[in-house]
N, C-alpha and C positions, 0 to 999 in steps of 0.2 A: 478390897484391892481394886485399883483402877484397871479397866479393860485394856489400856494401852501401856506400853513399856517405853520408858524414856532412856535416851542415851545417858550413861553415867549412873543409872539406877543400880542398886546393889541387891543381889539375891544370895544371901550367905556369903561365900567367898567370891562369887561371880560379880563382875562389873560389866554392864552392857556397853559395847563399843559402837554398835550400829543397830538400829531397830527396824530395819527393812527386811521383809521376808518372814517365812515361818521359822527358819533356822537362822539365828543371828550370832555374830561373833561376840564372844565374851572373854574377859581376862580373869583368870583365877588368881586372887591375891594371896592364896596360900603358897603357891610355888611359881607363879608367873606364866603358867600354861595358857595359851590362847586357843580357843576351840569354838566350833559352831554348835549351839545348843538350841533345842526346840523351845519356842516361847512358852508352849503349854507346860513343859517340864519346869521352867522357871516359876511360872505362876502357881502351879500346884505344889511346889516345894520338893518335887522328886529329884531335882538336880540343884545342889548347893555348892558343889566344888568339883574339881576334876577327879577327886578321890584321894588327893594327897593328905587331907585332914584325917580321913578315915584310916589311911595306912599308918599314920604316925601315932595313933592312939592305941594303947594296949587293950587287949580283949578282956573284959572283966569276967570273973567267975559268975556262972549262972546265965550268961548271955546265950540265947538260943538261936540256932541257925537251922530252921526246918526241924529235922528229927534229932539234931545234935545239940547238946548242952555243954558249955565249957565247964570243966570240973574245978580247976583251981586258978586258971589265968596265968600260970607261970610259963613263960616262953622259954623254949629250948631250941638249940640249933640241930637240924636234921643232918643227914649225910650229905645233902646237896648244899648245905650252908644256909638254908632258909629257915626262918623261925616257924615253930609249930607249937601247938598247945594240946593238952589232954582233953578229950571230949568223951561224953557218954551218949550213945544212941538210945532212942526210945525203946529199942528192942533189948537193951541191957548191955550191949557190947561197948567196951572202952577202947580207945585207940588214939594215937597222936595224929593230928591233921595239920597240914600246912596252913598258916594264917591267911595267906593270900587266897587260897582256894576257899576258905570259909567266908571271907569278906566279900568275895565276888560271886558266891553261889555255885562254885564248881563242885564242892563237896557238901552234900546235904544229908548224908547218912553214913552208916558204916559200910554200906554196900547193899543193904536190904532194899532200899528204895529203888536202886537201879534194876535189881532183879524184878521187882514188881512192875516197874515201868516197861521193862522189856516184854513181860507177859502181857501188859495192857496195850502197849503201842506197837508191838512187833508180832511176828508170827512165830510162835514157839519161843526159841531162844534167840531169834534173830530180830534186832531192833528195827523199827520201821525207818524208811528213808527220811521222813520228816524228823524223827527223833535223832537220827545220826547227824543230820544237818544242824539241829539245835545244839547238840553236844559239841560239834566241830567248831561252830562260831564262838562258843564260850572258851574253848581251848585256845584258839589262835589269838583271842583277845586278852586272856588273863593267865594262861599257863606259861610262865617264864621259860620253861624248858621245851616248849613246843618249837619245832624247827621254823614255823612260819610266824612265830610271835613277833619277830622284829619288823615284819611288814604289815602287821595288824595292830596288836596291842602296843608294840614298840613305837608305832607312829601315831598313837593316840586314839585309834579306833576302838569303840566300845560296843557292848550289846545294850539295847534299850532297857531301862530299869524294869519295865513291865514284862520283859522276856527272860530276864536273867534267871529267875527261880520259878518260872511258870511255863512249862511246856504247853499246857492246854491253851494259854493265851497266845503263844507263838503259833500254834496250829490253827486257832480261830482266825488270827490275823492273816496268815499266809495261805491257809487252805491246804488241801492235799496236793502233794507234788505230782504232776503228770509224769508218766514213765519217761526215763531218759533225761530228766532235767536236773539242774543244780541251782543252788541259791546264789543270787547275784545282787550286788549293790548297784543301784542306779547311779548314785553319786559316789564315786570311788573315794572321795574325801569324807563322806558321811559315815555314820554308825550303822550297825545292823539294827534297823528300827522299822516300825510300821511306816509304810509310805516310801521307804527307800530300798525295799527288797522285793524281788520277784523271782519266780521260778522260770528259768529259760533253758532251752535245749542245750545239752552238753556241747553239741557241734557249734551252736551259736556262741557259746561261752569261749570255746577255743578260737573262733574267728575274732572275737573281741581282743583276746590276748595277742593274737597275731597282728591285728591292726595297731595295737599299742606298741608292739615291737617294731613295726614299720615306721611309726611316727615317733621314733626315739627323740626326745626333746633336745638332747645335747649334741646330736649329730645331724646335720642337714641330709637331704636325700642324696642317693649315690651319684646322680647325674650332675651334681654341683661340685666343682673343684674347691677343696679346702686348703688354704695355705698351711704349710707344715707347722709354723709356729702356733697357728690357731688350733690345730689338731692337738698339739702338745698341751696347750692351755686347757682345752676341754677335758682331756684325759686326766690332767692334774686336778681339775676341779672335782671330777667324779671321785677320784681317790681320796681327796680331802674330806668330802662329805661322807663317804663310806667310813673313813677312819674315825671321824667325829661321832658317827652313829654307833659304830662298833665299840667306842670307848665309853658309851653310856648315855649320850645325848639323844633321848627319845622324842624330844619336842620338835616336830617338823617345822613349826613356825619359827623357832629360834634358828634352826639350821638354814631355813630359807632367807631370813634376815641377815644372818652372818655371811652367807655366800652370794647374796644378791640375786636369788632366784625365787620362783613362786613355790608355795607349799605343794602344788600339784607336780611341779618338776622334781622336787625332792622325793615324793612318794613314787613317782614314775621311775626315778633313778634307782631307788632301793629295790623296787620290784624287778626291774629288767636287767640290772647289772650284777 
């Protein structure tokens, strides 16, 4: 394969829209999602779509997900209305597991792996700070029932493929977290991925949040007078975008194009309002 990537080149469902930079805009022909993808992930085949193709395919019997093996591949609806399949853990226990949790690496065993990981990565029964951070970013990106899913996974944010099912790789890339720090994405439109995450002090993180709140995109600073009709228009725009997102439109690029704002403005709006 050539070392360069050309505009219009296809990698699975992805079509390259621009080839400048390490992370380049690509269009998924499976569902129309537009997203920034690392060039290296395209070249090595780790990223072939936004995930829509994988979600639409039934899980075949015998498919393995770490310690879990799908028993019969027959999908049933759980109490939450989401599809689940019967799996058997390597320790012998059988249970029903949410399809989405299997496909995105959220569930890797019947629970025995988590117990072992806690003993290995935490002190006694308490998981380490790094392990809790790793679990958290996967939950907010892939757990549809998580309260923060709508501003992470719902906005197209993902966890890098090399981190999804590999805590050891996550820890090698990020290193041990200094006391009093939290995991922070440098590019807030980017994924949780190597090169885009760092440990920062919790106080600094709170300051960043405060600065974002001060720089609210849709409302100018307080010392500027805003005509009443303009205020009403801005408030109406915010409500329209929120309503569209709450109705199931998770593609921030589509929302931005529909309402004539940038993707950064849409994400900022969903986080702050």
